C-alpha positions as a Markdown table, in Angstrom:
| # | Residue | x | y | z |
|---|---|---|---|---|
| 1 | Pro | -11.9 | -43.9 | 2.0 |
| 2 | Gln | -12.9 | -40.6 | 3.4 |
| 3 | Lys | -13.4 | -38.0 | 0.7 |
| 4 | Leu | -11.3 | -34.9 | 0.7 |
| 5 | Thr | -13.3 | -31.8 | 1.2 |
| 6 | Trp | -10.6 | -29.1 | 1.9 |
| 7 | Trp | -10.4 | -28.2 | -1.8 |
| 8 | Arg | -14.1 | -27.5 | -2.2 |
| 9 | Trp | -15.0 | -23.8 | -2.6 |
| 10 | Thr | -17.1 | -22.3 | 0.1 |
| 11 | Lys | -18.5 | -18.8 | 0.4 |
| 12 | Ala | -16.1 | -17.8 | 3.1 |
| 13 | Arg | -13.0 | -19.2 | 1.3 |
| 14 | Thr | -14.1 | -17.5 | -1.9 |
| 15 | Ile | -14.4 | -14.1 | -0.2 |
| 16 | Asn | -11.0 | -14.6 | 1.4 |
| 17 | Ile | -9.4 | -15.4 | -2.0 |
| 18 | Leu | -11.1 | -12.4 | -3.7 |
| 19 | Gly | -10.0 | -10.2 | -0.8 |
| 20 | Ala | -6.4 | -11.4 | -1.0 |
| 21 | Phe | -6.4 | -10.7 | -4.8 |
| 22 | Cys | -7.8 | -7.2 | -4.3 |
| 23 | Ser | -5.3 | -6.5 | -1.7 |
| 24 | Met | -2.5 | -7.4 | -4.1 |
| 25 | Val | -3.8 | -5.2 | -6.9 |
| 26 | Phe | -5.2 | -2.4 | -4.7 |
| 27 | Val | -2.2 | -0.1 | -5.2 |
| 28 | Thr | -2.2 | -0.8 | -9.0 |
| 29 | Met | -5.9 | 0.1 | -9.2 |
| 30 | Ile | -5.4 | 3.4 | -7.4 |
| 31 | Ser | -2.3 | 4.3 | -9.4 |
| 32 | Val | -4.0 | 3.6 | -12.8 |
| 33 | Ala | -7.3 | 5.3 | -11.8 |
| 34 | Gln | -5.6 | 8.6 | -10.9 |
| 35 | Ile | -3.8 | 8.9 | -14.2 |
| 36 | Pro | -6.6 | 10.9 | -16.0 |
| 37 | Ile | -7.0 | 13.4 | -13.1 |
| 38 | Asn | -3.3 | 13.9 | -12.6 |
| 39 | Cys | -2.9 | 17.0 | -14.8 |
| 40 | Tyr | -0.2 | 19.6 | -14.9 |
| 41 | Ser | -0.4 | 23.2 | -16.0 |
| 42 | His | 1.1 | 24.4 | -19.2 |
| 43 | Pro | 3.9 | 27.0 | -18.9 |
| 44 | Asn | 1.9 | 29.5 | -20.9 |
| 45 | Asp | -1.2 | 29.0 | -18.7 |
| 46 | Val | -3.4 | 28.0 | -21.6 |
| 47 | Gly | -4.6 | 24.7 | -20.3 |
| 48 | Arg | -3.6 | 21.5 | -18.5 |
| 49 | Ser | -2.4 | 18.1 | -19.9 |
| 50 | Val | -2.5 | 14.6 | -18.4 |
| 51 | Arg | 1.0 | 14.0 | -16.9 |
| 52 | Ala | 1.3 | 10.5 | -18.3 |
| 53 | Tyr | 0.0 | 11.5 | -21.7 |
| 54 | Pro | 0.9 | 15.1 | -22.5 |
| 55 | Asp | -0.9 | 15.1 | -25.8 |
| 56 | Ile | -4.3 | 14.7 | -24.0 |
| 57 | Ile | -5.7 | 17.9 | -22.8 |
| 58 | Cys | -7.6 | 17.8 | -19.5 |
| 59 | Gly | -11.3 | 18.7 | -19.8 |
| 60 | Asp | -11.1 | 18.8 | -23.6 |
| 61 | Gly | -13.6 | 15.9 | -24.1 |
| 62 | Gly | -12.9 | 13.0 | -26.4 |
| 63 | Ser | -10.2 | 10.7 | -25.1 |
| 64 | His | -10.0 | 12.4 | -21.8 |
| 65 | Asn | -13.7 | 11.8 | -21.1 |
| 66 | Thr | -13.3 | 8.2 | -22.0 |
| 67 | Met | -10.4 | 7.9 | -19.6 |
| 68 | Leu | -12.4 | 9.6 | -16.9 |
| 69 | Ile | -15.2 | 7.1 | -17.2 |
| 70 | Phe | -12.8 | 4.2 | -16.6 |
| 71 | Cys | -11.1 | 6.2 | -13.9 |
| 72 | Cys | -14.4 | 6.6 | -12.0 |
| 73 | Ala | -15.2 | 2.9 | -12.4 |
| 74 | Leu | -11.8 | 1.8 | -11.1 |
| 75 | Phe | -12.0 | 4.3 | -8.2 |
| 76 | Leu | -15.4 | 3.0 | -7.2 |
| 77 | Leu | -14.1 | -0.6 | -7.3 |
| 78 | Ala | -11.0 | 0.2 | -5.2 |
| 79 | Phe | -12.9 | 2.3 | -2.6 |
| 80 | Ala | -15.7 | -0.2 | -2.4 |
| 81 | Phe | -13.1 | -2.8 | -1.5 |
| 82 | Tyr | -11.5 | -0.5 | 1.1 |
| 83 | Ala | -14.9 | 0.4 | 2.5 |
| 84 | Ala | -15.7 | -3.3 | 2.9 |
| 85 | Cys | -12.4 | -3.8 | 4.7 |
| 86 | Val | -13.1 | -0.9 | 7.1 |
| 87 | Phe | -16.6 | -2.3 | 7.7 |
| 88 | Ala | -15.2 | -5.8 | 8.4 |
| 89 | Thr | -12.6 | -4.3 | 10.8 |
| 90 | Ile | -15.2 | -2.3 | 12.7 |
| 91 | Gly | -17.4 | -5.3 | 13.1 |
| 92 | Ala | -14.7 | -7.8 | 13.7 |
| 93 | Pro | -14.8 | -7.8 | 17.6 |
| 94 | Lys | -18.5 | -8.5 | 17.6 |
| 95 | Trp | -18.8 | -10.9 | 14.6 |
| 96 | Ser | -15.7 | -13.0 | 15.5 |
| 97 | Ala | -17.2 | -13.7 | 18.9 |
| 98 | Asp | -20.5 | -14.8 | 17.5 |
| 99 | Lys | -20.8 | -18.6 | 17.8 |
| 100 | Ala | -23.1 | -18.7 | 14.7 |
| 101 | Ile | -21.0 | -16.8 | 12.2 |
| 102 | Gly | -17.7 | -16.3 | 14.0 |
| 103 | Asn | -15.8 | -19.2 | 12.3 |
| 104 | Glu | -17.1 | -18.3 | 8.8 |
| 105 | Phe | -16.2 | -14.6 | 9.4 |
| 106 | Leu | -12.6 | -15.4 | 10.4 |
| 107 | Val | -12.1 | -17.6 | 7.4 |
| 108 | Ala | -13.6 | -14.9 | 5.0 |
| 109 | Thr | -11.4 | -12.1 | 6.5 |
| 110 | Arg | -8.3 | -14.2 | 6.9 |
| 111 | Phe | -6.4 | -12.0 | 4.3 |
| 112 | Leu | -7.1 | -9.0 | 6.4 |
| 113 | Phe | -6.2 | -10.1 | 9.9 |
| 114 | Ile | -4.1 | -13.3 | 9.9 |
| 115 | Arg | -0.7 | -11.7 | 9.4 |
| 116 | Tyr | -0.9 | -9.4 | 12.5 |
| 117 | Arg | -0.6 | -9.8 | 16.2 |
| 118 | Val | -3.7 | -9.6 | 18.4 |
| 119 | Glu | -2.7 | -6.1 | 19.6 |
| 120 | Gly | -2.4 | -4.8 | 16.1 |
| 121 | Trp | -5.1 | -6.9 | 14.3 |
| 122 | Tyr | -6.5 | -3.8 | 12.6 |
| 123 | Trp | -3.2 | -2.8 | 10.9 |
| 124 | Gly | -4.4 | -4.1 | 7.5 |
| 125 | Val | -6.7 | -1.1 | 6.9 |
| 126 | Phe | -3.9 | 1.3 | 7.8 |
| 127 | Leu | -1.6 | -0.3 | 5.2 |
| 128 | Leu | -4.4 | 0.2 | 2.6 |
| 129 | Met | -4.8 | 3.8 | 3.7 |
| 130 | Arg | -1.1 | 4.4 | 3.3 |
| 131 | Ser | -1.2 | 3.1 | -0.2 |
| 132 | Val | -4.1 | 5.4 | -1.1 |
| 133 | Leu | -2.4 | 8.5 | 0.3 |
| 134 | Ile | 1.0 | 7.8 | -1.4 |
| 135 | Ala | -0.7 | 7.1 | -4.7 |
| 136 | Leu | -2.9 | 10.2 | -4.7 |
| 137 | Thr | -0.4 | 12.7 | -3.3 |
| 138 | Pro | 0.9 | 13.8 | -6.8 |
| 139 | Thr | -2.7 | 14.3 | -7.9 |
| 140 | Phe | -3.6 | 16.5 | -4.9 |
| 141 | Val | -0.9 | 19.0 | -5.6 |
| 142 | Pro | 0.4 | 18.3 | -9.2 |
| 143 | Asp | 2.2 | 21.6 | -9.7 |
| 144 | Glu | 3.7 | 21.9 | -6.2 |
| 145 | Pro | 6.8 | 19.6 | -5.8 |
| 146 | His | 7.6 | 21.1 | -2.4 |
| 147 | Ala | 4.1 | 20.4 | -1.1 |
| 148 | Gln | 4.3 | 16.9 | -2.4 |
| 149 | Leu | 7.6 | 16.4 | -0.5 |
| 150 | Ile | 6.0 | 17.7 | 2.7 |
| 151 | Ile | 3.0 | 15.4 | 2.3 |
| 152 | Phe | 5.2 | 12.4 | 1.6 |
| 153 | Cys | 7.4 | 13.0 | 4.6 |
| 154 | Ala | 4.3 | 13.5 | 6.8 |
| 155 | Ile | 2.8 | 10.2 | 5.6 |
| 156 | Phe | 6.0 | 8.1 | 6.1 |
| 157 | Thr | 6.7 | 9.7 | 9.4 |
| 158 | Phe | 3.2 | 9.1 | 10.7 |
| 159 | Phe | 3.2 | 5.4 | 9.6 |
| 160 | Ile | 6.7 | 4.8 | 10.9 |
| 161 | Ala | 5.6 | 6.1 | 14.3 |
| 162 | Met | 2.3 | 4.1 | 14.2 |
| 163 | His | 4.2 | 0.9 | 13.2 |
| 164 | Met | 6.8 | 1.3 | 16.0 |
| 165 | Arg | 3.9 | 1.9 | 18.5 |
| 166 | Leu | 1.9 | -1.2 | 17.4 |
| 167 | Trp | 4.7 | -3.5 | 16.2 |
| 168 | Pro | 1.9 | -5.3 | 14.3 |
| 169 | Trp | 3.5 | -8.2 | 12.4 |
| 170 | Lys | 3.4 | -11.6 | 14.0 |
| 171 | Val | 7.0 | -12.3 | 12.9 |
| 172 | Pro | 9.1 | -9.8 | 14.9 |
| 173 | Leu | 11.8 | -9.5 | 12.3 |
| 174 | Leu | 9.3 | -8.4 | 9.7 |
| 175 | Asn | 8.5 | -5.4 | 11.9 |
| 176 | Val | 12.2 | -4.4 | 11.7 |
| 177 | Val | 12.2 | -4.9 | 7.9 |
| 178 | Glu | 9.2 | -2.7 | 7.3 |
| 179 | Val | 10.5 | 0.1 | 9.5 |
| 180 | Val | 13.9 | 0.0 | 7.7 |
| 181 | Ile | 12.2 | 0.0 | 4.3 |
| 182 | Met | 9.9 | 3.0 | 5.2 |
| 183 | Ala | 12.9 | 4.8 | 6.6 |
| 184 | Met | 14.8 | 4.3 | 3.3 |
| 185 | Leu | 11.9 | 5.5 | 1.3 |
| 186 | Leu | 11.7 | 8.6 | 3.5 |
| 187 | Leu | 15.4 | 9.3 | 3.0 |
| 188 | Thr | 15.1 | 8.7 | -0.8 |
| 189 | Val | 12.2 | 11.1 | -1.1 |
| 190 | Thr | 14.0 | 13.8 | 0.8 |
| 191 | Thr | 17.4 | 13.4 | -0.9 |
| 192 | Ala | 15.9 | 13.2 | -4.4 |
| 193 | Ser | 14.2 | 16.6 | -3.9 |
| 194 | Ser | 17.5 | 18.5 | -4.0 |
| 195 | Pro | 17.4 | 20.7 | -7.1 |
| 196 | Ala | 21.2 | 20.9 | -7.4 |
| 197 | Gly | 21.8 | 17.2 | -7.1 |
| 198 | Phe | 24.7 | 15.5 | -5.3 |
| 199 | Asn | 28.3 | 14.9 | -6.2 |
| 200 | Gly | 29.6 | 11.5 | -7.0 |
| 201 | Pro | 31.2 | 10.5 | -3.6 |
| 202 | Leu | 28.2 | 11.7 | -1.6 |
| 203 | Leu | 25.7 | 9.9 | -3.8 |
| 204 | Ile | 27.7 | 6.6 | -3.6 |
| 205 | Thr | 28.0 | 6.9 | 0.2 |
| 206 | Tyr | 24.3 | 7.4 | 0.5 |
| 207 | Leu | 23.5 | 4.4 | -1.8 |
| 208 | Val | 25.9 | 2.1 | 0.1 |
| 209 | Ile | 24.6 | 3.1 | 3.6 |
| 210 | Ala | 20.9 | 3.2 | 2.7 |
| 211 | Tyr | 20.3 | 0.4 | 0.2 |
| 212 | Leu | 23.0 | -2.1 | 1.3 |
| 213 | Gly | 21.8 | -1.6 | 4.8 |
| 214 | Ala | 18.2 | -2.4 | 3.8 |
| 215 | Gln | 19.5 | -5.5 | 1.9 |
| 216 | Leu | 21.4 | -6.6 | 4.9 |
| 217 | Val | 18.2 | -6.5 | 7.0 |
| 218 | Leu | 16.4 | -8.5 | 4.3 |
| 219 | Val | 19.1 | -11.1 | 4.2 |
| 220 | Val | 19.1 | -11.5 | 8.0 |
| 221 | Ala | 15.3 | -11.9 | 7.8 |
| 222 | Gly | 15.7 | -14.6 | 5.2 |
| 223 | Ile | 18.3 | -16.5 | 7.3 |
| 224 | Ser | 16.0 | -16.3 | 10.3 |
| 225 | Leu | 13.1 | -17.7 | 8.5 |
| 226 | Val | 15.2 | -20.6 | 7.1 |
| 227 | His | 16.4 | -21.2 | 10.7 |
| 228 | Val | 12.8 | -21.3 | 12.0 |
| 229 | Phe | 11.7 | -23.7 | 9.3 |
| 230 | Ser | 14.6 | -26.0 | 10.0 |
| 231 | Ile | 13.6 | -26.0 | 13.7 |
| 232 | Leu | 10.0 | -26.8 | 12.8 |
| 233 | Lys | 11.1 | -29.8 | 10.7 |
């Protein structure tokens, strides 16, 4: 009988698996790495503390220096992965058309391109960029909540516009789901910034319209996928 070879590890498949894993933990790496440099000022202006660990003084040596070493290592790993993705995206048109390495390249970068339409094949690097910007915004302006709000709104608005322009996902309904989710996140950021808070009826109305609306879109997406699978069978 013919031997099965699909399960054997190859260089291209190994790169694809490592890339898919790094894509899943990329946001976590950035979020953890920024902890030691996300410091807030003390009310009496005598120093700064790590926001996640107020008992650790920024720039005071000891534990903070140890955290900074691991922070730099994790940042280097995360940005090396992102740089590799950008490099692969820039060279994709040329390398994918090369008869010698084209097939191996497409297999190795499957995690980066396979989910998107041809017109938006490069959307993967934009998603990674969005994750970096959102994760690092509190670190850029740790003592300016209003500036953080402006940056968050600018990020979500820009990527909503880009998404609606490219409509990148292969499954059309997934494009609608992502736009709805980003819109809900934008509304959540802006409404949560109110210093006075909201009264009960207004808050309940917002939660019902926003979150139940998003859940409805997700349910419709699930039903559509089940319908597609039933047709394929």
